[in-house]
NUTISE-404302 format. One record per residue: residue number from 1; x negated, y, z of N, C-alpha, C, CB in turn. Coordinates in nm, 3 decimals. Each point is the difference from the previous one (the first is absolute). Glycine has a CB too. Example, Ala and Ser with C-alpha at 12.3 -4.5 7.8 and 13.67 -1.06 7.14 Angstrom:
BEGIN
+-----+---------+---------+---------+---------+---------+---------+---------+---------+---------+---------+---------+---------+
!   k !     nxx !     nyy !     nzz !    caxx !    cayy !    cazz !     cxx !     cyy !     czz !    cbxx !    cbyy !    cbzz !
+-----+---------+---------+---------+---------+---------+---------+---------+---------+---------+---------+---------+---------+
!   1 !  -1.319 !  -0.569 !   0.780 !   0.089 !   0.119 !   0.000 !  -0.090 !   0.120 !   0.000 !   0.189 !  -0.117 !   0.125 !
!   2 !  -0.154 !   0.222 !  -0.197 !  -0.082 !   0.119 !   0.006 !   0.077 !   0.109 !   0.073 !  -0.118 !  -0.063 !  -0.215 !
+-----+---------+---------+---------+---------+---------+---------+---------+---------+---------+---------+---------+---------+
***
This chain:
BEGIN
+-----+---------+---------+---------+---------+---------+---------+---------+---------+---------+---------+---------+---------+
!   k !     nxx !     nyy !     nzz !    caxx !    cayy !    cazz !     cxx !     cyy !     czz !    cbxx !    cbyy !    cbzz !
+-----+---------+---------+---------+---------+---------+---------+---------+---------+---------+---------+---------+---------+
!   1 !  -2.230 !  -0.608 !   2.785 !   0.109 !   0.057 !  -0.032 !   0.108 !  -0.104 !   0.005 !  -0.123 !   0.170 !  -0.129 !
!   2 !   0.273 !  -0.136 !   0.150 !   0.125 !  -0.090 !   0.011 !  -0.003 !  -0.010 !  -0.156 !   0.158 !   0.079 !   0.237 !
!   3 !  -0.045 !  -0.166 !  -0.223 !   0.073 !  -0.043 !  -0.169 !   0.076 !   0.084 !  -0.025 !   0.013 !  -0.220 !  -0.003 !
!   4 !   0.047 !   0.345 !   0.081 !   0.091 !   0.077 !  -0.059 !  -0.091 !   0.126 !  -0.066 !   0.205 !  -0.083 !   0.177 !
!   5 !  -0.373 !   0.100 !  -0.133 !  -0.041 !   0.110 !  -0.022 !  -0.114 !  -0.085 !  -0.142 !   0.051 !   0.175 !   0.300 !
!   6 !  -0.044 !  -0.285 !  -0.319 !  -0.065 !  -0.079 !  -0.142 !   0.147 !   0.019 !  -0.076 !  -0.213 !  -0.225 !   0.098 !
!   7 !   0.321 !   0.180 !  -0.039 !   0.093 !   0.043 !  -0.139 !   0.013 !   0.128 !  -0.027 !   0.131 !  -0.169 !   0.029 !
!   8 !  -0.115 !   0.266 !   0.048 !   0.048 !   0.148 !  -0.036 !  -0.152 !   0.031 !  -0.090 !   0.190 !   0.093 !   0.259 !
!   9 !  -0.299 !  -0.143 !  -0.209 !  -0.104 !   0.042 !  -0.110 !  -0.002 !  -0.024 !  -0.126 !  -0.103 !  -0.015 !   0.148 !
!  10 !   0.187 !  -0.122 !  -0.136 !   0.010 !  -0.086 !  -0.146 !   0.076 !   0.041 !  -0.059 !  -0.046 !  -0.173 !   0.049 !
!  11 !   0.175 !   0.225 !   0.007 !   0.091 !   0.080 !  -0.111 !  -0.030 !   0.132 !  -0.013 !   0.176 !  -0.131 !   0.041 !
!  12 !  -0.249 !   0.182 !   0.043 !  -0.081 !   0.156 !  -0.031 !  -0.076 !  -0.023 !  -0.166 !  -0.085 !   0.059 !   0.319 !
!  13 !   0.002 !  -0.120 !  -0.269 !  -0.089 !  -0.030 !  -0.150 !   0.077 !  -0.101 !  -0.108 !  -0.240 !   0.014 !   0.147 !
!  14 !   0.341 !  -0.031 !  -0.129 !   0.085 !  -0.140 !  -0.125 !  -0.075 !  -0.096 !   0.012 !   0.084 !   0.118 !  -0.198 !
!  15 !  -0.122 !  -0.172 !   0.278 !  -0.056 !  -0.100 !   0.018 !   0.062 !  -0.110 !   0.028 !  -0.132 !   0.129 !   0.038 !
!  16 !   0.205 !  -0.200 !  -0.146 !   0.140 !  -0.077 !  -0.011 !  -0.079 !  -0.181 !   0.082 !   0.153 !   0.173 !  -0.316 !
!  17 !  -0.287 !  -0.178 !   0.281 !  -0.056 !  -0.123 !   0.043 !  -0.029 !   0.023 !   0.166 !  -0.113 !  -0.059 !  -0.261 !
!  18 !   0.038 !   0.181 !   0.306 !   0.053 !   0.008 !   0.132 !   0.073 !   0.031 !   0.049 !  -0.104 !  -0.002 !   0.005 !
!  19 !   0.274 !   0.032 !  -0.032 !   0.128 !  -0.010 !   0.053 !  -0.005 !  -0.105 !   0.050 !   0.111 !   0.118 !  -0.126 !
!  20 !  -0.118 !  -0.215 !  -0.010 !   0.046 !  -0.139 !   0.014 !  -0.064 !  -0.077 !   0.100 !   0.051 !   0.008 !  -0.218 !
!  21 !  -0.164 !   0.015 !   0.259 !  -0.116 !  -0.068 !   0.114 !   0.078 !  -0.026 !   0.104 !  -0.209 !   0.123 !  -0.047 !
!  22 !   0.269 !   0.008 !   0.108 !   0.055 !   0.059 !   0.106 !   0.145 !  -0.077 !   0.017 !  -0.139 !   0.236 !  -0.041 !
!  23 !   0.185 !  -0.332 !  -0.085 !   0.102 !  -0.021 !   0.061 !  -0.010 !  -0.168 !   0.050 !   0.127 !   0.214 !  -0.146 !
!  24 !  -0.030 !  -0.293 !   0.224 !   0.006 !  -0.114 !   0.083 !   0.105 !  -0.084 !  -0.190 !   0.008 !   0.122 !   0.408 !
!  25 !  -0.124 !  -0.250 !  -0.418 !   0.051 !  -0.106 !  -0.072 !   0.181 !   0.044 !   0.005 !  -0.234 !  -0.204 !   0.077 !
!  26 !   0.300 !   0.177 !   0.024 !   0.134 !   0.001 !   0.018 !   0.081 !   0.108 !   0.030 !  -0.061 !  -0.181 !   0.049 !
!  27 !  -0.005 !   0.326 !  -0.072 !   0.053 !   0.126 !  -0.020 !   0.195 !   0.034 !  -0.043 !  -0.298 !   0.010 !  -0.077 !
!  28 !   0.336 !   0.076 !   0.142 !   0.139 !   0.011 !  -0.022 !  -0.025 !   0.137 !  -0.016 !   0.134 !  -0.189 !   0.125 !
!  29 !  -0.079 !   0.272 !  -0.262 !   0.033 !   0.111 !  -0.025 !   0.111 !   0.080 !   0.000 !  -0.140 !  -0.076 !  -0.072 !
!  30 !   0.198 !   0.139 !   0.120 !   0.123 !   0.050 !   0.042 !   0.039 !   0.142 !  -0.094 !  -0.052 !  -0.114 !   0.258 !
!  31 !   0.069 !   0.104 !  -0.341 !   0.066 !   0.089 !  -0.114 !   0.101 !   0.088 !   0.026 !  -0.047 !  -0.163 !  -0.123 !
!  32 !   0.029 !   0.286 !   0.085 !   0.117 !   0.076 !   0.029 !   0.139 !  -0.018 !  -0.083 !  -0.181 !   0.152 !   0.070 !
!  33 !   0.130 !  -0.200 !  -0.232 !   0.105 !  -0.036 !  -0.062 !   0.089 !  -0.157 !   0.007 !  -0.135 !   0.185 !  -0.122 !
!  34 !   0.066 !  -0.251 !   0.210 !   0.054 !  -0.123 !  -0.022 !   0.024 !  -0.045 !   0.126 !  -0.104 !  -0.044 !  -0.204 !
!  35 !   0.196 !  -0.081 !   0.230 !  -0.007 !  -0.087 !   0.121 !  -0.068 !  -0.080 !   0.027 !   0.144 !   0.028 !  -0.005 !
!  36 !  -0.193 !  -0.098 !  -0.114 !  -0.065 !  -0.100 !   0.056 !  -0.120 !   0.034 !  -0.001 !   0.137 !  -0.148 !  -0.049 !
!  37 !  -0.255 !   0.131 !   0.133 !  -0.114 !   0.042 !  -0.001 !  -0.071 !  -0.103 !  -0.122 !   0.014 !   0.103 !   0.272 !
!  38 !  -0.149 !  -0.062 !  -0.317 !  -0.080 !  -0.021 !  -0.114 !  -0.084 !  -0.101 !   0.112 !   0.001 !   0.251 !  -0.199 !
!  39 !  -0.069 !  -0.384 !   0.163 !  -0.024 !  -0.118 !   0.093 !  -0.143 !  -0.008 !  -0.054 !   0.248 !  -0.139 !   0.039 !
!  40 !  -0.332 !   0.136 !   0.056 !  -0.157 !  -0.039 !  -0.055 !  -0.061 !   0.099 !  -0.057 !   0.049 !  -0.207 !  -0.048 !
!  41 !  -0.197 !   0.133 !   0.049 !  -0.062 !   0.111 !  -0.035 !  -0.043 !   0.057 !  -0.165 !  -0.063 !  -0.076 !   0.241 !
!  42 !   0.132 !  -0.034 !  -0.304 !  -0.005 !   0.002 !  -0.166 !   0.077 !   0.138 !  -0.038 !   0.012 !  -0.288 !  -0.041 !
!  43 !   0.105 !   0.197 !   0.106 !   0.140 !   0.084 !  -0.046 !  -0.035 !   0.163 !   0.048 !   0.201 !  -0.233 !   0.050 !
!  44 !  -0.260 !   0.240 !   0.091 !  -0.004 !   0.165 !   0.035 !  -0.115 !   0.093 !  -0.073 !   0.087 !  -0.075 !   0.241 !
!  45 !  -0.193 !  -0.048 !  -0.262 !  -0.096 !   0.061 !  -0.077 !   0.071 !   0.039 !  -0.177 !  -0.209 !  -0.157 !   0.182 !
!  46 !   0.240 !   0.081 !  -0.225 !   0.083 !   0.059 !  -0.115 !   0.069 !   0.137 !  -0.008 !   0.030 !  -0.219 !  -0.010 !
!  47 !   0.017 !   0.231 !   0.132 !   0.092 !   0.105 !   0.025 !  -0.066 !   0.141 !   0.079 !   0.181 !  -0.210 !   0.008 !
!  48 !  -0.284 !   0.146 !   0.006 !  -0.074 !   0.139 !   0.006 !  -0.111 !   0.033 !  -0.082 !   0.062 !  -0.012 !   0.206 !
!  49 !  -0.079 !  -0.053 !  -0.288 !  -0.079 !   0.007 !  -0.125 !   0.129 !   0.091 !  -0.110 !  -0.182 !  -0.281 !   0.050 !
!  50 !   0.279 !   0.268 !  -0.030 !   0.097 !   0.072 !  -0.089 !   0.013 !   0.130 !   0.064 !   0.128 !  -0.203 !  -0.082 !
!  51 !  -0.092 !   0.216 !   0.193 !   0.043 !   0.132 !   0.080 !  -0.148 !   0.054 !   0.011 !   0.236 !  -0.080 !   0.154 !
!  52 !  -0.363 !   0.062 !  -0.110 !  -0.100 !   0.099 !  -0.039 !  -0.077 !   0.030 !  -0.122 !  -0.002 !  -0.043 !   0.194 !
!  53 !  -0.012 !  -0.051 !  -0.326 !   0.010 !   0.005 !  -0.103 !   0.095 !   0.072 !  -0.133 !  -0.101 !  -0.156 !   0.148 !
!  54 !   0.235 !   0.130 !  -0.105 !   0.119 !   0.046 !  -0.090 !   0.101 !   0.105 !   0.046 !  -0.020 !  -0.220 !  -0.077 !
!  55 !   0.000 !   0.220 !   0.244 !   0.116 !   0.073 !   0.022 !  -0.020 !   0.123 !   0.074 !   0.113 !  -0.201 !  -0.009 !
!  56 !  -0.226 !   0.152 !   0.140 !   0.009 !   0.137 !   0.084 !  -0.137 !   0.072 !  -0.088 !   0.111 !  -0.094 !   0.295 !
!  57 !  -0.087 !   0.243 !  -0.287 !  -0.120 !   0.108 !  -0.048 !  -0.039 !   0.074 !   0.170 !   0.120 !   0.078 !  -0.317 !
!  58 !  -0.204 !  -0.062 !   0.303 !  -0.036 !   0.124 !   0.065 !   0.064 !  -0.071 !   0.179 !   0.038 !   0.242 !  -0.270 !
!  59 !  -0.083 !  -0.357 !   0.262 !  -0.002 !  -0.079 !   0.145 !  -0.092 !   0.038 !   0.061 !   0.080 !  -0.180 !  -0.054 !
!  60 !   0.006 !   0.251 !   0.191 !  -0.133 !  -0.015 !   0.127 !   0.047 !  -0.009 !   0.122 !  -0.153 !   0.135 !  -0.106 !
!  61 !   0.117 !  -0.169 !   0.212 !   0.022 !  -0.023 !   0.132 !   0.006 !   0.169 !   0.062 !  -0.136 !  -0.276 !   0.001 !
!  62 !   0.214 !   0.275 !   0.081 !   0.006 !   0.139 !   0.096 !  -0.046 !  -0.005 !   0.082 !   0.143 !   0.058 !  -0.036 !
!  63 !  -0.076 !  -0.201 !   0.146 !  -0.012 !   0.014 !   0.121 !  -0.019 !  -0.162 !  -0.002 !   0.137 !   0.245 !   0.083 !
!  64 !  -0.184 !  -0.271 !   0.052 !  -0.070 !  -0.158 !   0.055 !   0.110 !  -0.004 !   0.157 !  -0.354 !   0.016 !  -0.108 !
!  65 !   0.402 !  -0.116 !   0.109 !   0.083 !  -0.027 !   0.145 !  -0.010 !  -0.166 !   0.060 !   0.192 !   0.203 !  -0.091 !
!  66 !  -0.244 !  -0.170 !   0.208 !   0.054 !  -0.140 !   0.050 !   0.041 !  -0.039 !   0.128 !  -0.125 !  -0.047 !  -0.148 !
!  67 !   0.204 !  -0.048 !   0.178 !   0.112 !  -0.021 !   0.113 !  -0.111 !  -0.050 !   0.114 !   0.255 !  -0.082 !  -0.157 !
!  68 !  -0.225 !   0.071 !   0.288 !  -0.041 !  -0.090 !   0.073 !  -0.032 !  -0.180 !  -0.028 !   0.118 !   0.206 !   0.112 !
!  69 !   0.011 !  -0.234 !  -0.188 !  -0.005 !  -0.147 !  -0.024 !  -0.046 !  -0.035 !  -0.103 !   0.151 !  -0.027 !   0.108 !
!  70 !  -0.240 !   0.128 !  -0.169 !  -0.087 !  -0.055 !  -0.137 !   0.053 !   0.064 !  -0.134 !  -0.038 !  -0.241 !   0.113 !
!  71 !   0.176 !   0.312 !  -0.082 !   0.050 !  -0.036 !  -0.163 !  -0.086 !   0.173 !  -0.045 !   0.334 !  -0.193 !   0.009 !
!  72 !  -0.328 !   0.158 !  -0.144 !  -0.098 !   0.138 !  -0.085 !   0.089 !   0.034 !  -0.076 !  -0.235 !  -0.061 !  -0.023 !
!  73 !   0.275 !   0.196 !   0.002 !   0.041 !   0.087 !  -0.091 !  -0.127 !   0.137 !  -0.086 !   0.247 !  -0.074 !   0.178 !
!  74 !  -0.223 !   0.051 !  -0.272 !  -0.060 !   0.053 !  -0.103 !   0.093 !   0.076 !  -0.063 !  -0.150 !  -0.165 !  -0.016 !
!  75 !   0.178 !   0.325 !   0.050 !   0.099 !   0.067 !  -0.069 !  -0.079 !   0.067 !  -0.156 !   0.143 !   0.056 !   0.270 !
!  76 !  -0.080 !   0.011 !  -0.393 !  -0.049 !  -0.030 !  -0.083 !   0.135 !   0.149 !  -0.123 !  -0.142 !  -0.348 !   0.122 !
!  77 !   0.044 !   0.357 !  -0.210 !   0.088 !   0.072 !  -0.101 !  -0.057 !  -0.019 !  -0.108 !   0.081 !   0.160 !   0.122 !
!  78 !   0.003 !  -0.173 !  -0.253 !  -0.064 !  -0.038 !  -0.122 !   0.115 !   0.071 !  -0.065 !  -0.149 !  -0.238 !   0.031 !
!  79 !   0.140 !   0.212 !  -0.179 !   0.047 !   0.056 !  -0.078 !   0.098 !  -0.171 !  -0.114 !  -0.238 !   0.281 !   0.052 !
!  80 !   0.343 !  -0.248 !  -0.097 !   0.010 !  -0.098 !  -0.059 !   0.085 !   0.103 !  -0.165 !   0.006 !  -0.233 !   0.276 !
!  81 !  -0.069 !   0.269 !  -0.383 !   0.046 !   0.019 !  -0.106 !   0.014 !   0.127 !   0.075 !   0.091 !  -0.213 !  -0.144 !
!  82 !   0.038 !   0.278 !   0.107 !   0.033 !   0.134 !   0.076 !   0.002 !   0.036 !   0.093 !   0.073 !   0.004 !  -0.095 !
!  83 !  -0.037 !  -0.115 !   0.229 !   0.038 !  -0.010 !   0.128 !  -0.083 !   0.029 !   0.070 !   0.124 !  -0.127 !  -0.035 !
!  84 !  -0.135 !   0.167 !   0.124 !  -0.100 !  -0.011 !   0.166 !   0.062 !  -0.087 !   0.059 !  -0.072 !   0.222 !   0.059 !
!  85 !   0.021 !  -0.302 !   0.004 !   0.019 !  -0.098 !   0.094 !  -0.059 !   0.023 !   0.162 !  -0.004 !  -0.140 !  -0.228 !
!  86 !   0.046 !   0.071 !   0.320 !  -0.040 !  -0.003 !   0.141 !   0.003 !  -0.110 !   0.028 !   0.064 !   0.177 !   0.061 !
!  87 !  -0.137 !  -0.265 !   0.031 !   0.019 !  -0.175 !   0.044 !  -0.064 !   0.004 !   0.110 !  -0.003 !  -0.135 !  -0.211 !
!  88 !   0.009 !  -0.010 !   0.250 !  -0.077 !   0.006 !   0.075 !  -0.027 !  -0.193 !   0.012 !   0.083 !   0.294 !   0.110 !
!  89 !  -0.197 !  -0.305 !  -0.101 !  -0.029 !  -0.152 !   0.002 !  -0.026 !  -0.066 !   0.155 !  -0.112 !   0.040 !  -0.249 !
!  90 !   0.202 !  -0.132 !   0.255 !  -0.012 !  -0.053 !   0.163 !  -0.083 !  -0.157 !   0.000 !   0.271 !   0.133 !   0.078 !
!  91 !  -0.365 !  -0.155 !  -0.028 !  -0.055 !  -0.086 !  -0.009 !  -0.042 !  -0.080 !   0.103 !  -0.023 !   0.108 !  -0.159 !
!  92 !   0.055 !  -0.239 !   0.208 !  -0.020 !  -0.059 !   0.043 !  -0.105 !  -0.125 !   0.034 !   0.170 !   0.136 !  -0.049 !
!  93 !  -0.237 !  -0.175 !   0.107 !  -0.090 !  -0.100 !  -0.045 !   0.003 !  -0.176 !   0.080 !  -0.149 !   0.256 !  -0.054 !
!  94 !   0.071 !  -0.328 !   0.011 !   0.023 !  -0.158 !   0.064 !  -0.135 !   0.008 !   0.085 !   0.140 !  -0.164 !  -0.217 !
!  95 !  -0.143 !   0.067 !   0.265 !  -0.132 !  -0.038 !   0.082 !  -0.142 !   0.055 !  -0.022 !   0.123 !  -0.191 !   0.006 !
!  96 !  -0.125 !   0.152 !  -0.102 !  -0.159 !   0.000 !  -0.104 !  -0.034 !   0.156 !  -0.037 !   0.056 !  -0.253 !  -0.146 !
!  97 !   0.076 !   0.328 !   0.168 !  -0.027 !   0.111 !  -0.046 !   0.064 !   0.068 !  -0.101 !  -0.160 !  -0.075 !   0.078 !
!  98 !   0.226 !  -0.018 !  -0.177 !   0.034 !   0.035 !  -0.150 !   0.129 !   0.040 !   0.011 !  -0.143 !  -0.156 !  -0.121 !
!  99 !   0.200 !   0.238 !   0.037 !   0.161 !   0.041 !  -0.032 !   0.073 !  -0.108 !   0.015 !  -0.037 !   0.161 !  -0.160 !
! 100 !   0.137 !  -0.152 !   0.221 !   0.088 !  -0.121 !   0.010 !   0.098 !   0.045 !  -0.064 !  -0.059 !  -0.100 !   0.197 !
! 101 !   0.082 !   0.187 !  -0.147 !   0.160 !   0.088 !  -0.050 !  -0.007 !   0.153 !  -0.039 !   0.126 !  -0.147 !   0.179 !
! 102 !  -0.106 !   0.203 !  -0.284 !   0.014 !   0.111 !  -0.071 !   0.142 !   0.060 !  -0.030 !  -0.205 !  -0.086 !  -0.082 !
! 103 !   0.230 !   0.205 !   0.177 !   0.163 !   0.049 !  -0.078 !  -0.047 !   0.180 !  -0.055 !   0.230 !  -0.176 !   0.226 !
! 104 !  -0.146 !   0.177 !  -0.307 !  -0.047 !   0.097 !  -0.045 !   0.164 !   0.099 !   0.008 !  -0.248 !  -0.138 !  -0.158 !
! 105 !   0.203 !   0.249 !   0.150 !   0.159 !   0.091 !   0.049 !  -0.071 !   0.169 !  -0.105 !   0.096 !  -0.132 !   0.383 !
! 106 !   0.038 !   0.098 !  -0.466 !  -0.048 !   0.154 !  -0.082 !   0.135 !   0.108 !  -0.004 !  -0.189 !  -0.145 !  -0.191 !
! 107 !   0.135 !   0.230 !   0.164 !   0.110 !   0.133 !  -0.028 !  -0.075 !   0.096 !  -0.099 !   0.118 !   0.004 !   0.256 !
! 108 !  -0.003 !   0.082 !  -0.324 !   0.144 !  -0.045 !  -0.019 !   0.065 !  -0.114 !  -0.073 !  -0.012 !   0.204 !   0.023 !
! 109 !   0.189 !  -0.181 !   0.010 !   0.005 !  -0.123 !  -0.107 !  -0.027 !   0.021 !  -0.157 !   0.172 !  -0.081 !   0.162 !
! 110 !  -0.227 !   0.193 !  -0.141 !   0.019 !   0.035 !  -0.209 !  -0.138 !  -0.051 !  -0.004 !   0.162 !   0.268 !  -0.089 !
! 111 !  -0.295 !  -0.264 !   0.171 !  -0.087 !  -0.048 !   0.023 !  -0.055 !  -0.153 !  -0.023 !   0.063 !   0.189 !   0.110 !
! 112 !   0.077 !  -0.266 !  -0.030 !   0.017 !  -0.140 !   0.025 !   0.027 !  -0.028 !  -0.156 !   0.099 !  -0.015 !   0.275 !
! 113 !   0.020 !   0.079 !  -0.309 !   0.042 !  -0.048 !  -0.134 !  -0.100 !   0.037 !  -0.137 !   0.245 !   0.027 !   0.116 !
! 114 !  -0.351 !   0.041 !  -0.092 !  -0.092 !  -0.014 !  -0.073 !  -0.106 !  -0.092 !  -0.026 !   0.074 !   0.166 !   0.039 !
! 115 !  -0.116 !  -0.215 !   0.104 !  -0.073 !  -0.093 !   0.004 !   0.065 !  -0.190 !  -0.007 !  -0.132 !   0.237 !   0.130 !
! 116 !   0.238 !  -0.233 !  -0.079 !   0.103 !  -0.145 !  -0.095 !  -0.031 !  -0.010 !  -0.148 !   0.227 !   0.039 !   0.142 !
! 117 !  -0.173 !   0.079 !  -0.166 !  -0.015 !   0.018 !  -0.154 !  -0.146 !  -0.031 !  -0.071 !   0.181 !   0.183 !   0.041 !
! 118 !  -0.295 !  -0.155 !   0.013 !  -0.107 !  -0.011 !  -0.040 !  -0.075 !  -0.112 !  -0.022 !   0.030 !   0.170 !   0.077 !
! 119 !   0.039 !  -0.225 !   0.080 !  -0.024 !  -0.164 !   0.047 !   0.025 !  -0.092 !  -0.093 !   0.063 !   0.042 !   0.206 !
! 120 !   0.076 !  -0.021 !  -0.198 !   0.110 !  -0.131 !  -0.105 !  -0.055 !   0.042 !  -0.123 !   0.267 !  -0.027 !   0.115 !
! 121 !  -0.337 !   0.147 !  -0.181 !  -0.039 !  -0.014 !  -0.134 !  -0.117 !  -0.043 !  -0.028 !   0.126 !   0.145 !  -0.033 !
! 122 !  -0.207 !  -0.164 !   0.220 !  -0.118 !  -0.074 !  -0.090 !  -0.004 !  -0.148 !   0.061 !  -0.163 !   0.228 !  -0.046 !
! 123 !   0.196 !  -0.281 !   0.127 !   0.029 !  -0.143 !   0.092 !   0.170 !  -0.074 !  -0.116 !  -0.110 !   0.143 !   0.359 !
! 124 !   0.161 !  -0.095 !  -0.369 !   0.112 !  -0.026 !  -0.104 !   0.084 !  -0.043 !   0.131 !  -0.112 !  -0.084 !  -0.275 !
! 125 !   0.138 !   0.165 !   0.382 !   0.063 !  -0.052 !   0.123 !   0.098 !   0.109 !   0.012 !  -0.198 !  -0.131 !   0.122 !
! 126 !   0.344 !   0.036 !  -0.045 !   0.148 !   0.122 !  -0.043 !  -0.042 !   0.006 !   0.197 !   0.291 !  -0.100 !  -0.293 !
! 127 !  -0.359 !   0.214 !   0.391 !   0.006 !   0.044 !   0.066 !   0.106 !   0.051 !   0.044 !  -0.169 !  -0.015 !  -0.056 !
! 128 !   0.192 !  -0.051 !   0.218 !   0.175 !   0.084 !   0.032 !   0.059 !  -0.096 !  -0.025 !   0.015 !   0.232 !  -0.071 !
! 129 !   0.034 !  -0.355 !  -0.020 !   0.078 !  -0.069 !  -0.049 !   0.029 !  -0.145 !   0.152 !  -0.101 !   0.108 !  -0.316 !
! 130 !  -0.035 !  -0.093 !   0.389 !   0.050 !  -0.079 !   0.089 !   0.020 !   0.017 !   0.145 !  -0.078 !  -0.104 !  -0.158 !
+-----+---------+---------+---------+---------+---------+---------+---------+---------+---------+---------+---------+---------+
***
């Protein structure tokens, strides 16, 4: 089973520990809400915990994409409060197969705003100000 499949299964089972185990120690998480990335397994793990336990409801992956150069895309749908959102998790891997770069794209803007507000409430971040 590939790392992308392990990660997807962990997300679908809401298994935070399983998600974090797929991350490289120096993982970079590129958020749609913030210019600078979250850096490192601890920071990204904390963000994933907030997203999966407090922000996203009815989260499900709908498609699985892979490019010839190893980029993996997991297309998702979820609800954030009253808002339906769609997005994609773009994953790149290091030489040991761990996720080294994680980029999220999300639509629509009102859904992104709802995610930003929920994450800010839980992490005390000022997303989008950098």
